[in-house]
FIVO-924729 format. One record per residue: residue in one letter; x, y negated, z negated of N, C-alpha, C, CB in turn. Coordinates in steps of 0.001 Angstrom, whole numbers, padded with zeros to 6 digits, always signed. Glycine has a CB too. Example, Ala and Ser with C-alpha at 12.3 -4.5 7.8 and 13.67 -1.06 7.14 Angstrom:
# FIVO-924729
A+013190+005690-007800+012300+004500-007800+013200+003300-007800+011308+004473-009046/S+012850+002250-007080+013670+001060-007140+012900-000030-007870+014084+000598-005725/
This chain:
# FIVO-924729
M+104135-103595-121923+103662-102235-122014+103305-101735-120609+102447-102138-122971/A+103831-100607-120246+103571-100019-118929+102189-099372-118901+104656-098978-118573/I+101562-099443-117757+100275-098796-117523+100532-097632-116581+099210-099801-116928/I+100046-096478-116928+100251-095290-116102+098930-094887-115473+100840-094122-116936/R+098906-094765-114165+097742-094291-113416+098117-092950-112800+097294-095327-112310/K+097181-092022-112787+097488-090668-112325+096598-090259-111167+097340-089673-113465/A+097147-089476-110276+096421-088880-109164+097055-087527-108895+096449-089798-107886/S+096288-086651-108269+096840-085341-107919+096280-084894-106579+096525-084294-109018/A+097011-084008-105925+096574-083440-104660+097108-082029-104545+097041-084304-103467/S+096374-081212-103814+096833-079855-103542+096522-079514-102092+096171-078832-104509/W+097280-078591-101547+097103-078151-100164+097118-076638-100146+098209-078733-099229/K+096190-076047-099404+096141-074585-099255+096172-074247-097778+094868-073983-099934/G+097049-073337-097414+097108-072866-096037+098163-073570-095210+095778-073037-095389/N+098130-073251-093913+099116-073859-093015+098655-075255-092604+099341-072972-091760/L+099469-075939-091802+099192-077333-091466+097882-077522-090715+100316-077888-090648/K+097664-076771-089656+096509-077040-088787+095197-076443-089285+096787-076516-087415/E+095232-075366-090051+093986-074776-090537+093785-074953-092039+093953-073312-090198/G+094785-075452-092714+094691-075605-094167+093799-076767-094579+096068-075797-094754/T+093578-076873-095888+092774-077964-096433+093416-078500-097698+091336-077497-096719/G+093141-079767-097950+093667-080404-099153+092547-081028-099957+094710-081459-098794/Q+092817-081192-101231+091902-081861-102158+092724-082870-102942+091176-080834-103119/F+092094-084012-103276+092779-084978-104127+091818-085439-105208+093310-086185-103301/R+092396-085942-106267+091620-086506-107365+092387-087702-107907+091352-085444-108488/S+091660-088792-108113+092246-089998-108683+091162-090701-109485+092834-090936-107571/G+091278-090669-110791+090230-091258-111619+088904-090595-111316+090136-092776-111394/G+087886-091382-110986+086579-090837-110661+086409-090496-109197+085527-091794-111063/L+087459-090589-108416+087396-090360-106981+087961-088986-106650+088158-091458-106220/E+087199-088223-105870+087651-086920-105402+087350-086805-103926+086981-085772-106193/G+088153-086063-103216+087880-085893-101799+088710-084789-101191+088126-087176-101065/R+088435-084560-099927+089152-083528-099193+089829-084156-097979+088193-082384-098762/F+090842-083491-097510+091547-083925-096301+092093-082696-095602+092695-084932-096636/D+092307-082825-094311+092892-081735-093539+093572-082320-092301+091809-080683-093138/F+094099-081465-091489+094812-081899-090295+093925-082781-089415+095305-080686-089502/H+092661-082383-089258+091757-083092-088352+091322-084446-088903+090535-082243-088074/S+091190-084573-090221+090837-085887-090783+092035-086825-090784+090295-085734-092212/R+093226-086274-090695+094427-087112-090686+094867-087492-089281+095555-086401-091391/F+094880-086528-088390+095423-086782-087051+094362-086773-085958+096475-085756-086727/G+093111-086637-086327+092011-086633-085365+090834-087399-085929+091595-085196-085007/E+089659-086914-085635+088429-087578-086087+087620-086673-087005+087575-088001-084885/G+088262-085736-087682+087551-084813-088558+086983-085495-089789+088464-083701-088978/E+086030-084820-090434+085430-085346-091654+086418-085258-092812+084137-084585-091993/G+086217-086093-093781+087118-086167-094923+087910-087458-094835+088065-084939-094975/T+088921-087547-095622+089750-088743-095621+091183-088346-095316+089659-089490-096975/N+092109-089240-095583+093523-088957-095359+094341-089932-096195+093895-089063-093841/P+095623-089653-096374+096452-090540-097192+096485-091986-096702+097848-090009-097239/E+096427-092181-095386+096493-093548-094861+095251-094353-095236+096656-093524-093338/E+094076-093728-095194+092863-094426-095623+092921-094769-097109+091623-093572-095330/L+093493-093875-097885+093627-094147-099323+094588-095304-099570+094112-092890-100069/I+095655-095385-098783+096573-096530-098881+095837-097814-098503+097819-096325-097963/G+095052-097760-097441+094271-098924-097030+093302-099368-098115+093509-098619-095756/A+092617-098413-098725+091680-098743-099805+092416-099347-100995+090902-097491-100246/A+093578-098800-101310+094360-099328-102436+094800-100767-102154+095596-098433-102709/L+095299-101029-100954+095754-102375-100628+094587-103351-100575+096499-102375-099297/A+093479-102968-099938+092317-103857-099858+091776-104178-101246+091217-103223-098999/S+091739-103179-102122+091251-103389-103488+092175-104311-104274+091112-102051-104215/C+093464-104033-104206+094448-104828-104937+094441-106275-104440+095858-104215-104789/F+094442-106447-103108+094453-107783-102533+093211-108571-102932+094557-107703-101018/S+092031-107956-102820+090782-108651-103159+090789-109131-104601+089579-107736-102924/M+091192-108256-105501+091222-108599-106928+092266-109682-107208+091520-107345-107776/A+093441-109548-106603+094513-110518-106826+094178-111887-106239+095811-110005-106225/L+093532-111914-105060+093154-113194-104485+092108-113880-105358+092624-113007-103059/A+091152-113124-105878+090166-113705-106794+090869-114294-108018+089126-112637-107230/A+091853-113586-108548+092607-114077-109714+093391-115342-109357+093574-112982-110238/N+094025-115366-108179+094796-116544-107772+093901-117749-107510+095611-116232-106527/L+092717-117515-106974+091762-118613-106796+091324-119156-108160+090527-118139-105978/E+091100-118246-109096+090713-118671-110442+091833-119485-111097+090364-117446-111312/K+093079-119061-110917+094218-119822-111454+094284-121226-110859+095531-119079-111178/A+093774-121362-109630+093749-122666-108965+092503-123475-109354+093800-122482-107441/G+091737-122959-110311+090551-123670-110787+089302-123435-109957+090831-125121-110826/L+089308-122397-109135+088179-122092-108259+087559-120754-108647+088626-122071-106781/I+086280-120614-108371+085605-119351-108647+085046-118817-107325+084464-119532-109721/P+085636-117754-106798+085112-117207-105549+083795-116482-105789+086130-116256-104908/E+082877-116618-104836+081645-115843-104902+081966-114376-104608+080583-116395-103901/F+082825-114167-103591+083298-112818-103299+084533-112877-102419+082196-111987-102622/V+085304-111783-102478+086417-111524-101562+086201-110106-101055+087848-111700-102267/N+085881-109963-099783+085697-108648-099158+086858-108419-098203+084317-108551-098406/T+087581-107334-098388+088755-107066-097561+088645-105695-096909+090042-107156-098399/R+088900-105660-095617+088948-104415-094848+090398-104188-094428+087989-104469-093593/A+090863-102957-094520+092229-102626-094102+092189-101582-092996+093067-102111-095302/E+093019-101786-091995+093220-100803-090933+094681-100394-090988+092830-101377-089511/V+094910-099128-091277+096273-098603-091381+096582-097870-090079+096437-097649-092631/I+097637-098302-089415+097981-097758-088100+099173-096813-088241+098301-098903-087087/L+098916-095558-087913+099902-094487-087985+100312-094141-086565+099339-093231-088735/D+101613-094045-086309+102079-093745-084960+103247-092762-085045+102499-095048-084212/R+103389-091982-083994+104502-091032-083944+105695-091728-083312+104118-089741-083145/L+106749-091894-084087+107984-092515-083615+109048-091439-083449+108467-093624-084596/H+110241-091847-083042+111318-090883-082812+111654-090061-084052+112555-091604-082339/D+111443-090620-085243+111772-089884-086467+110524-089327-087166+112536-090791-087428/G+109390-089276-086466+108173-088673-087020+107063-089684-087229+108481-087995-088330/W+105976-089228-087830+104820-090073-088085+105167-091160-089085+103645-089242-088593/T+104757-092394-088771+105105-093560-089578+103942-094545-089596+106382-094240-089036/I+103699-095146-090754+102764-096263-090803+103513-097451-090212+102247-096556-092286/V+103041-097928-089066+103744-099002-088366+103134-100370-088619+103758-098727-086889/K+101861-100392-089075+101201-101678-089257+099956-101506-090119+100836-102303-087896/I+099661-102528-090891+098386-102613-091587+097776-103958-091237+098555-102441-093140/L+096518-103927-090833+095771-105147-090569+094796-105352-091726+095021-105076-089191/L+094909-106474-092384+093968-106833-093450+093061-107930-092932+094714-107292-094748/H+091777-107767-093128+090835-108814-092753+090017-109145-093989+089916-108372-091554/A+090201-110352-094503+089521-110779-095720+088454-111810-095408+090520-111344-096724/K+087272-111593-095943+086197-112579-095891+086059-113126-097301+084835-111956-095362/V+086175-114443-097423+086203-115088-098730+085112-116149-098794+087593-115714-099010/A+084283-116070-099810+083277-117111-100058+083732-117886-101292+081825-116494-100263/V+084195-119121-101055+084676-119968-102139+084539-121421-101692+086162-119624-102522/T+084235-122295-102614+084163-123722-102300+085267-124445-103060+082761-124312-102658/G+085591-125652-102594+086568-126477-103278+087988-126318-102779+086532-126181-104710/I+088182-125619-101669+089520-125431-101116+089405-125486-099596+090158-124073-101595/D+090350-126171-098946+090324-126225-097487+090891-124922-096923+091128-127450-096960/Y+090598-124678-095659+090970-123408-095049+092476-123167-095077+090473-123359-093625/E+093283-124159-094752+094737-123966-094703+095290-123605-096075+095429-125230-094176/S+094787-124238-097127+095224-123902-098494+094797-122487-098865+094649-124911-099514/L+093590-122101-098454+093114-120737-098704+093987-119729-097975+091645-120582-098266/R+094313-120005-096729+095152-119098-095942+096521-118928-096580+095303-119614-094509/K+097135-120032-097030+098451-119959-097680+098385-119162-098978+098989-121369-097961/L+097340-119376-099764+097178-118635-101011+096973-117148-100718+095990-119195-101827/A+096223-116844-099672+095998-115446-099296+097300-114783-098835+094935-115356-098183/E+098111-115491-098054+099406-114937-097617+100315-114666-098814+100105-115903-096632/E+100344-115592-099761+101147-115391-100971+100632-114204-101759+101135-116650-101847/T+099327-114071-101845+098729-112939-102556+099104-111628-101893+097207-113081-102615/K+099088-111588-100573+099461-110367-099837+100877-109924-100200+099356-110600-098311/R+101773-110883-100358+103174-110567-100677+103388-110201-102142+104056-111742-100325/T+102503-110651-103030+102781-110505-104460+101857-109540-105202+102696-111834-105105/C+100773-109069-104572+099936-108109-105299+100733-106800-105431+098550-107868-104556/P+100536-106045-106505+101365-104859-106751+101397-103848-105604+100882-104172-107977/I+100269-103575-104988+100269-102608-103886+100961-103208-102662+098819-102179-103533/G+100748-104489-102383+101447-105160-101286+102958-105073-101461+101014-106624-101195/K+103422-105300-102689+104867-105192-102946+105351-103762-102736+105200-105655-104379/A+104544-102784-103120+104937-101380-102976+105022-100962-101505+103947-100478-103715/L+104316-101671-100638+104265-101310-099220+105208-102136-098348+102860-101462-098712/M+106188-102781-098932+107104-103651-098185+107876-102928-097079+108082-104282-099135/A+107979-101621-097111+108707-100892-096073+107932-100837-094757+109012-099481-096548/I+106647-101160-094788+105847-101160-093566+106253-102390-092746+104297-101167-093888/P+106599-102196-091481+107114-103319-090686+106196-104541-090624+107378-102852-089300/T+104885-104340-090511+103970-105463-090370+102726-105247-091214+103589-105666-088904/I+102431-106203-092064+101132-106265-092723+100555-107614-092327+101240-106092-094313/E+099617-107555-091407+099029-108762-090830+097741-109097-091575+098755-108579-089309/L+097556-110371-091870+096390-110821-092624+095598-111828-091816+096811-111430-093964/K+094295-111613-091741+093375-112579-091156+092382-112953-092245+092649-112004-089875/V+092225-114243-092480+091316-114734-093507+090177-115475-092839+092050-115647-094520/E+088975-115139-093248+087783-115800-092738+087027-116371-093930+086886-114813-091909/R+086737-117641-093860+085972-118281-094926+084500-118187-094555+086414-119776-095141/V+083688-117624-095448+082276-117420-095184+081449-117999-096309+081965-115939-095001/Q+080155-118061-096113+079247-118535-097153+078196-117479-097400+078591-119882-096760/G+077603-117535-098576+076450-116713-098857+076777-115360-099436+075673-116536-097638/P+075734-114561-099608+075925-113244-100225+076729-112312-099331+074578-112612-100546/S+077415-111384-099979+078232-110433-099243+077347-109422-098593+079249-109749-100149/
C-alpha cells in the first residue's frame, strides 16, 4: 500500500522582492530571495531538503541498529546542504551529514559501515542520488542528547 505525503508552496511577486509560503503537515514557513541566496530570515528549499534527509537518516539508522539487536539511546543528525552556481545554474553540489550516535554493543567500524549503508538506502537518501556527494561523518557519543 502506497503512502502519500503532501506539501504545498506558493510564491507572490518577482524573484528578488517576492515572498513564498510553504506548508507540510504541521510545518509552515516563509521563504524569499534573501533567505535562499543570502542570510535573510525564513527558510529555503535546501534547508528543507537537509531536514528531510537528517530526519530520514536518523530514523532509519535507529531502525537498522534495532534490526542488529541494538537499541540506540539517540541518533542526532545535522545536514549541511551546499548550493553553488555552476555553468548550468544553481545546483546542490554536496550534502554533509554529521551523525552523533549513542549506542552500546557495536564497535565503531561496524557502526560506520551500518551508517553508510543507511545513507544509501533510506528513502530520502535514495531520492537524492543525483547529488554528486553526500558525505557522512559518524561520531559515537555517550550520555543524554
